[in-house]
Structure formats: structure tokens, C-alpha cells
C-alpha positions, 0 to 999 in steps of 0.5 A: 555513659556506659549505658549510652555506649551499651545502647549504641552498641546494641543498635549497631549490632541489630543493624549489622544483624539485619544487614547480614540477614538480608545480604548473607545469601547473595554475598555467599553466592558471590563469594562461592563463585569467586566474585568479591563483593562487600556488604557495603556495596550491596547496601549502597546498591539497595539505597540507589534502588538497584536490583542487587540480585540481578547485578550479582548474577550478571557479574557471576555469569561474566566471571565464569565466562572469563570476562573481566566486568566490574560491579561498578560498570554493571551498576552504572548501566542499570542506573542508565536504564540499560538492559543488564541481562541482554548486555551480559549475554552479548558480552559472553557471546562475543567473548566465546566467539572470539570477537573483540568487543568491549563491554563498554561498546556493547553497553553503549549500543544498548543504551542507544536503543539497540539490540546488542545480542543481535549485533553479536550474532550478526558479527559471528555469522559474518565472521564465519561466512568471511563477510566484512562487517564492522561493529560500527556498521552492524550497530548502525544497521541495528539502530536503523530498525533492520534485522541485522541477523536476517540481513547477514543470513540472507547475504550468505544464503539468498532467499526467494521472494514471491511476486506478487507477494503472498497474502496481498489478495492478488494471486497473479500479475495480470497484463494484456499483450498487443493482440488483446489476450490477457496473460496471468503470470507468477514470478520468483525473485532470488535476492541477496542482501547487500550489507553496504546498502542496507542502511537507507536502502529500499526494502523487498516491497520495492523489489516486488513492485518494480519486478511486477511493473517490469513483467507487466510492461514486458507482457504488454510490449509482446506482439502476441500472448503465444510469444509469452507462453513459448518463451517466458524466459525472454520476459524475465531476462528483459526485466532483469536487465533493467537494474531493478535493485538500484537503490535497494538493500538487495541484489537481484540474482535471478527472476524466474517465471514460475507460472503463466496462464491465459486469461480473458480476451480483453481486446474483444471485450473492449471492442464489444463495450465500445460497440455498445457505447456507440450503439447507445450514442446512436440511439440517443441521437436518434431519440433526440432527432425524433423528439426534435421532429415531434416538437417541430410537428407540434409547432406546425400544428399549432401554427395551422390552428392559429391560421385556422382561427384567423380564417374563422375570425375573417369569415366571421367578419364577412356577413358584417361586410356584406351587410354594410355593402347592402346598406351603402348600395355597393352590393345588390340582391342579384350579386348576392345570389351570384356569390352564393351560386359560385360558393355552392358550385365550389363546394360541390366540386370539392365534394366530388373531388374528395370522393374521387380521391377516396375511391382511388 
């Protein structure tokens, strides 16, 4: 019996020695930092496949920052597949900035797929700028996929958007005035983020598209390109008065025409193209009429040849008829001679008449 108890004691001693060897360093680190952690808690985290070193380091950081965060809370957050380092940074940041954000609320936002650090930085910037922004609103904006930090900064410090947008391959907005002259313009739109409309509001691409459409419409309604060059502010004021920021996440503060250039004479080119098209249509119609005339001529010539064939056929029947008349006694020799004389006289007259015409 003594041997059994002795062997059991040796096994227990070996296990205790292994536990001490494996967790002594991290336990000593926690203890020296003022964080109380038992060996059993460390062993339990290992069995639950929790990153022990990560949890203890995060617990030490929050303790040093003066935030009361329990080991059990960080353990649960890790098991829920949360981002413990990001949560730790957000907790410390909010505490040092005086924000009354609980670790549970920040952890829940991370588990929902949000960025707690971004929310904390946005709330800090909003607090400094005296912008009303609740934690729930900031979390909703972050979960909607918007850059909440950039939104708050833009709300404080308005930014400028180029129209057309850089990198689109289109350097200017091209429009044609009523006199047919093309005008090339560039605009700069100063916008400020509207926090209340950020969730569900259209992005800056919508602002660029609307401003571009408004500038093209304003140039197109101008009587002459000279009026656009003389007073470009009239175009920007006309576009600004249309309320183009409706339904977007921004408020348009100003629209400035940065550059205006004269392009091609589009009206003249269109007139030339129209004249060329009409010319081609006229040529096609003339060719059609010529083809129809040639077809009609060919048809008449065919009819003439057909009639001549009929004449030749009839002339071929004439000797037969004369022979039949001789046999029946209806035609005498003298009558035949008279017909030949008349025919000869007719041929002579036609020949003389033809020579006269040629001589003339």
C-alpha cells in the first residue's frame, strides 16, 4: 500500500512539476504586474485551446491602464472568435479619453464584425469637435461599411472632390452651348459629411455624377460659349441651387469652376456631317434614277428588236403571199413590176433624204 501511495505521489509531483515549468513564466509575469491568476486558470485555458499568453498580456495591459477587465471576460471573448488585441486597444483608448464605454459593449461590436478601435477614435474626434455622436450611431455607421473616422474628420474639416474624378480617364466635363461651341470645364466640390445621413446615404460618386450632369446642363442652356467664359460663377451657382446633395451622406458647401477651355466647333462639324449625308443621299438618288433610265432604255431597245423581228418575219411571208397571188391570178406580171418600181423609187428617195441630213 505504501508503494502505491508513493508511486501516486511521484506521479502527482511530476505533473505538478510540468505545470509549474510550463506556466511559471507567464504566472510570474502576471503576478509581478499585479494581476492575480491561478495555475488552475492557466491550465483550464490550455484545455479550452485559448491563447494563454495573449489573454494574460491583454489582462496586464488593461490593469496597467486602470481598467477593470476580468480574465473570464477576455476568455469568453476569445472563445467567441473575437479580436482580443483590438478589444484591448479600444478599451484602453476609450478609458484614457474619458469615454464611458464598457468592455462588454466594445466586445459585442467586435463580435458583430465591427472595428472597435475605429469607433473609439471617431467618438474621441467627435467629442473634441463637439459633434453629437452616440456609441450606437457610431457602431451602426461602422457596421454599414463606412469609414467612421474619416466621416467625423470630414465633418470637422470639409474636403474637396474633383469633378470629374481623377483617374477616370476623362480630364474635363465637355458640353456644347447653343451656338455650337464646345466648352471644357473642371469643377471642385467642397463637401462636409452629414453624420445623420451617413447610413444609407449615397457616396461621393453620386455627388460627382450629379454635379457633372448639372454643369453639362448649365453649359448646354447657355446662349453662347462667351457667356460661360465671362461668368463661370453663374454655372456653379445654378448647379448649387439644385440641391444635389439630397439623399447623399454629404452636404455640398460650394461648387467652384476651376478651369474653363474652349473646345471644337461642334455645331459646324454637325452641319458639315449633315451636308455630307445629304450629298450622299442625293448621289444615291441620282444613281438610282440613272439606273432606272438605263433599265428603261434597255427595255425599249428590247422592244424595238422584238418589233424588228416581227417585221422581218412579216417580210419573209411576203414572197409566199405574192407567189400565192400569182397562182390564183390575183396578181399579174405588170402589177409585180409596178410594185418593184414603187419600191425602188421609195428606196432612192430615202437614200437621197439620208444624204441631205448627213450633209447638214
